[in-house]
C-alpha positions in Angstrom: -19.1 6.1 10.9 -17.3 3.5 12.9 -15.9 0.2 11.9 -18.4 -2.3 13.3 -21.1 0.0 10.9 -19.5 -2.2 8.0 -17.5 -4.9 9.7 -18.3 -8.8 8.1 -18.6 -10.8 11.0 -18.9 -14.7 10.8 -15.5 -14.5 9.6 -14.0 -18.1 8.9 -10.7 -19.2 10.6 -8.1 -21.1 11.2 -6.5 -23.0 14.3 -2.5 -22.9 14.5 -1.9 -26.5 14.1 -4.1 -26.6 10.6 -2.1 -27.5 7.5 -1.4 -24.3 5.5 -2.8 -26.6 2.7 -6.2 -26.7 4.9 -5.7 -23.0 4.9 -5.3 -22.9 1.2 -8.6 -24.2 0.7 -10.5 -21.6 2.9 -9.1 -19.0 0.7 -9.9 -20.6 -2.5 -13.4 -21.5 -1.6 -14.2 -18.2 0.2 -12.5 -15.8 -2.3 -10.5 -13.9 0.3 -7.0 -12.7 0.9 -6.7 -13.6 4.8 -7.7 -15.9 7.0 -7.2 -15.1 10.8 -5.4 -18.0 13.1 -7.2 -17.9 16.9 -7.2 -20.1 19.4 -10.7 -22.5 20.9 -11.5 -18.8 22.1 -11.8 -17.1 19.5 -8.0 -15.1 20.5 -6.5 -13.6 17.7 -3.0 -15.4 17.3 -2.1 -14.1 13.7 -2.9 -14.1 10.2 -2.2 -16.0 7.2 -2.6 -13.9 3.6 -2.1 -15.4 -0.1 1.1 -13.4 0.0 2.0 -15.7 3.1 1.5 -18.7 1.3 3.8 -18.0 -1.6 6.6 -16.3 1.0 8.3 -19.8 1.8 8.8 -20.8 -1.8 11.6 -18.1 -2.1 14.9 -19.4 -0.6 15.4 -15.7 1.1 12.9 -12.5 0.8 15.2 -10.6 -1.3 14.5 -13.2 -4.4 10.8 -12.1 -3.8 11.5 -9.9 -6.4 12.4 -10.2 -9.5 16.7 -9.6 -9.7 17.8 -9.8 -13.6 21.6 -9.7 -12.3 21.2 -13.1 -10.4 19.5 -15.9 -12.8 16.4 -17.6 -10.5 14.9 -20.8 -11.7 11.2 -20.1 -10.7 10.6 -23.1 -12.1 12.4 -25.3 -9.7 11.3 -22.7 -6.7 7.4 -23.9 -8.0 8.4 -27.4 -6.9 8.7 -26.2 -3.4 4.6 -25.5 -3.1 4.3 -29.2 -2.0 6.1 -28.7 0.8 4.6 -25.5 1.7 1.1 -26.8 2.0 2.7 -29.4 4.0 3.7 -26.9 6.9 1.3 -25.6 9.7 -0.5 -22.3 9.4 1.7 -20.9 13.1 4.4 -21.5 11.1 3.9 -18.7 8.1 1.3 -16.5 9.8 1.6 -13.3 10.9 1.9 -13.1 14.6 0.2 -10.0 16.6 -1.8 -8.5 13.2 -2.7 -5.2 13.5 -6.1 -4.8 14.3 -8.9 -2.6 14.6 -11.8 -2.2 17.4 -15.7 -2.1 16.3 -15.0 1.3 17.8 -12.7 2.4 15.5 -14.0 5.5 13.0 -13.5 3.5 9.6 -11.4 6.4 7.7 -8.7 5.6 10.8 -8.8 2.0 9.5 -8.3 3.2 6.2 -5.8 5.2 7.0 -3.8 2.0 8.6 -4.4 0.0 5.5 -3.3 3.1 3.4 0.0 3.2 5.2 0.6 -0.8 5.7 -0.7 -1.4 1.6 -3.0 -3.5 3.7 -6.4 -4.6 1.7 -7.9 -5.7 5.0 -8.1 -5.8 8.9 -8.6 -8.2 11.7 -11.4 -6.6 13.9 -10.8 -7.3 17.8 -12.7 -6.3 20.9 -9.9 -7.0 23.5 -8.1 -9.8 22.0 -11.3 -11.7 20.8 -11.4 -11.5 16.8 -15.5 -10.2 16.0 -14.8 -10.2 12.4 -13.0 -8.7 9.0 -13.1 -5.1 7.4 -11.6 -4.4 4.2 -11.0 -1.5 2.4 -14.0 -2.6 0.3 -16.6 -2.6 3.2 -15.3 0.6 3.9 -15.6 2.5 0.7 -19.4 0.4 0.2 -20.2 2.1 3.9 -19.3 5.5 2.7 -20.8 5.9 -0.8 -24.4 4.6 0.8 -23.9 6.8 4.2 -22.2 9.8 2.1 -22.4 9.6 -2.1 -25.7 10.5 -2.4 -27.2 7.6 -3.7 -30.6 6.8 -4.0 -32.6 4.1 -5.4 -33.3 6.1 -8.5 -30.3 7.3 -9.5 -28.3 5.5 -12.1 -31.8 4.2 -13.3 
């Protein structure tokens, strides 16, 4: 089975100059964890995940993980959220994200996700965004194709 068999199309996207606030609205309203950033020709420029929105609130990356030796004022750090929302998508996006093609075997994509601890990947064809695939999409495809599931089971 290939990625084109399980990927989602019609993906919500963002432009580089959109504010992080606009991207977060898309993330929350669509209940998704990532929004690809594209140019006017649908060329994939980057991706913004919920984690990418959180990281700028920490003075440095090392403080993202709780350090019991050095006290942090996490409530004060939370006050930085409105500033983060005012940034542009291009300021926080991961540039040149790992992608798969529509022809990639689904277990190859799942192996990349496992190695990088990613839950979803953009699907691109010659640099243009054509969809997204999640680990759930892959599992659902495998289950219905190879899980021996039929309409009478489970009833």
